[in-house]
Structure formats: C-alpha cells, structure tokens
C-alpha positions in Angstrom: -34.6 -16.0 36.1 -38.4 -16.4 35.6 -40.4 -13.7 33.9 -42.1 -13.0 37.3 -38.8 -11.4 38.4 -39.1 -8.8 35.7 -41.9 -7.3 37.8 -39.5 -6.9 40.8 -39.0 -3.2 41.6 -35.6 -2.2 42.7 -35.5 1.2 44.4 -32.5 3.5 43.9 -31.1 2.8 47.4 -31.2 -0.9 46.6 -29.7 -0.3 43.2 -26.8 1.6 44.8 -26.4 -1.2 47.5 -26.3 -3.7 44.7 -23.5 -1.7 43.0 -21.7 -1.6 46.3 -21.9 -5.4 46.5 -20.4 -5.4 43.0 -17.6 -3.1 44.3 -17.0 -5.5 47.2 -16.6 -8.4 44.7 -14.4 -6.4 42.4 -12.1 -5.4 45.2 -11.7 -9.0 46.3 -11.0 -10.1 42.7 -8.4 -7.3 42.4 -6.7 -8.4 45.6 -6.6 -12.1 44.3 -5.2 -11.2 40.9 -2.7 -8.5 42.0 -1.5 -10.9 44.9 -1.6 -7.8 47.2 -2.4 -7.9 50.9 -2.8 -4.2 51.2 -5.9 -2.2 50.3 -4.5 -0.3 47.3 -6.5 -0.5 44.1 -7.3 1.4 41.0 -11.1 0.8 41.0 -11.9 4.4 40.0 -15.4 5.6 39.2 -14.8 5.0 35.5 -13.2 1.6 36.0 -16.0 0.5 38.3 -18.7 1.6 35.8 -16.9 -0.3 33.0 -16.7 -3.4 35.1 -20.3 -3.0 36.2 -21.3 -3.2 32.6 -19.4 -6.4 32.0 -20.8 -7.9 35.2 -24.4 -6.9 34.0 -23.9 -8.3 30.5 -21.8 -11.4 31.3 -24.4 -14.1 31.5 -27.1 -12.6 29.4 -28.8 -14.7 26.7 -30.9 -13.6 23.7 -34.6 -13.5 24.5 -34.1 -14.5 28.1 -34.9 -12.3 31.1 -31.9 -11.4 33.2 -32.1 -10.1 36.8 -29.1 -7.8 36.6 -29.6 -6.3 33.1 -33.4 -6.1 33.1 -34.1 -5.2 36.7 -31.2 -4.1 38.8 -28.9 -2.3 36.4 -31.4 -1.5 33.7 -30.4 2.0 32.6 -27.5 1.6 30.3 -26.6 4.5 27.9 -24.1 4.8 25.2 -21.7 7.6 26.2 -18.3 8.7 25.0 -16.5 6.3 27.5 -18.7 3.3 26.6 -21.8 1.7 28.3 -22.7 3.6 31.4 -25.4 2.8 34.0 -26.8 6.2 34.1 -28.7 5.9 37.4 -25.5 4.7 39.2 -23.4 7.5 37.7 -25.9 10.1 38.7 -26.0 8.8 42.3 -22.2 8.7 42.6 -22.1 12.3 41.5 -25.0 13.4 43.7 -23.3 11.8 46.7 -19.8 13.0 45.8 -18.7 9.4 45.7 -19.6 8.7 49.3 -21.9 5.7 49.4 -23.1 3.6 52.4 -20.0 1.4 52.6 -17.5 2.8 50.1 -16.0 6.0 49.0 -15.2 6.0 45.3 -13.3 8.7 43.4 -11.3 9.1 40.2 -8.4 7.0 41.5 -9.7 4.3 43.8 -12.4 2.8 46.1 -12.0 2.8 49.8 -14.1 1.0 52.5 -15.6 3.5 55.0 -14.2 2.8 58.5 -16.6 1.0 60.8 -18.7 -0.6 58.0 -18.8 -4.3 57.1 -19.5 -4.9 53.4 -20.7 -8.4 54.3 -23.9 -6.7 55.6 -24.8 -5.7 52.1 -25.9 -9.3 51.3 -28.7 -9.1 53.8 -29.8 -5.7 52.6 -30.1 -6.6 48.9 -31.1 -10.3 49.3 -29.8 -13.6 48.2 -31.2 -13.5 44.7 -29.3 -10.4 43.6 -26.1 -11.4 45.5 -26.1 -14.9 43.9 -26.6 -13.4 40.4 -23.7 -10.9 40.9 -21.5 -13.7 42.3 -22.3 -15.9 39.3 -21.5 -13.1 36.8 -18.2 -12.3 38.5 -17.2 -16.0 38.5 -18.1 -16.2 34.8 -15.9 -13.1 34.0 -13.0 -14.7 36.0 -13.3 -17.8 33.8 -13.5 -15.7 30.6 -10.6 -13.3 31.5 -9.2 -13.4 35.0 -7.0 -10.4 34.1 -10.0 -8.2 33.3 -9.8 -6.8 36.8 -6.2 -5.6 36.2 -7.0 -3.8 33.0 -6.7 0.0 33.2 -9.9 2.1 33.0 -9.0 3.2 29.5 -8.3 -0.4 28.3 -11.8 -1.2 29.6 -13.2 1.7 27.7 -11.5 0.4 24.5 -13.0 -3.0 25.2 -16.5 -1.7 25.6 -16.1 0.3 22.4 -15.7 -3.0 20.5 -19.2 -4.0 21.5 -21.8 -3.5 18.7 -24.4 -2.1 21.2 -22.1 0.8 22.1 -21.1 1.6 18.5 -24.7 1.4 17.2 -26.4 3.5 19.9 -23.6 6.0 20.3 -23.8 6.7 16.6 -27.6 7.0 16.8 -27.1 9.6 19.5 -24.5 11.5 17.5 -26.9 11.7 14.6 -29.3 13.7 16.7 -26.7 15.7 18.6 -26.6 13.6 21.8 -23.6 12.2 23.7 -25.8 9.9 25.7 -28.3 7.5 24.1 -30.3 4.7 25.7 -29.2 1.1 24.9 -32.0 -1.5 25.1 -31.1 -4.5 27.2 -32.1 -6.8 24.3 -29.4 -5.3 22.1 -26.8 -6.2 24.7 -28.2 -9.7 25.2 -28.1 -10.7 21.5 -24.6 -9.5 20.6 -21.3 -11.4 20.9 -19.8 -10.9 24.4 -16.2 -9.8 24.2 -14.2 -9.7 27.5 -10.6 -9.5 26.2 -8.9 -7.0 23.9 -6.7 -9.9 22.6 -9.8 -11.7 21.2 -10.5 -9.0 18.8 
C-alpha cells in the first residue's frame, strides 16, 4: 500500500461492510475446514472480533503502511478479551447484531435471507476486498485450523501478543479496561497465530 492510501477515508457504513466481507470469508473458511455442507457455525461476536484482529494484523510489517490496520480497521483497543476493533463492536451493539447482510450474535453468524454477500465486493471496492482476501489466505497458510479454534482459545491467543499485554496493563494502571493500541505497536511485534507455537 502506498502512503497515499493512508489519506483514504473509510466511513462507518463502509467499515461495517468491510467487516461483513471478512465475515463472508470466515464463513467460507469455516465450511472448508469443518468439511460441512450445512450453514452451522460458531462465528459468534467474540470469535468474529478475535479473527478480525488476526486478519487485520496478519500481513503487517514494521514501518510500512497497511490498508486494513491503518485505514479500515484502525480503532483497536486492549480490552479484557484481547484486541477489539472498538468501532465495529459499537456498531454491532447499536444494531443488535443485524448488519446489512448478516445477523451476528453470541453463538453464530447467519446470512440474512434474500441478500447476496457477493454484492459486498462492489460496495467496498477491489482494493479492500483484495487486501482482506490476501490476509485470510496468509492466515490459512500460517494456521489453517485457526478458524476452528473456540472463541476463548482465540482470546488466549491474542493475550500472548505483546501489544495486548502492554496496553491492557497501561489501561489498568489508570483504572481503564479499554485502552487504545497504536497500529505501529501491532506491526512491529512477532505475529503469533497458533497456541502451539508458544
């Protein structure tokens, strides 16, 4: 990504649509790895937010602009359950989990009848969809079973990351359970995508 893309402005509706495109990709990955033809899944709000963080962080490099982490999903905070994209969480709460294409709750994600998630690509544009696709493919290579981990295993995995430990502790020192994490802190740390590797 060139530095010019850092000036790109992503509105909240576009941010949510980008998240919905991530959901689409996660559901496809879940179906591949679980070898299931039905639509059952465990992509809960918590699991989706954990996986969104790993998608956002996956291909980041120190001192290099990144479209997902710097522009699209640029509001990560250290919270008790790990890294959370605060804007996405707030929108999910505000909408009671009913987005444009999906309904997401504490158990699973369901496609809204009559919608076609393929339409999201046109709404958010090729640049963002390509970046999300590349990050998902990177995660599949690093740990194809990541998608089958439980939401609390994913929480444990995010708790290993230095950026969460450091900024969550900073927040606790001033009595906060939510503290901003600069994208540079995520970019420059070792990326861990498996509990076994620790």
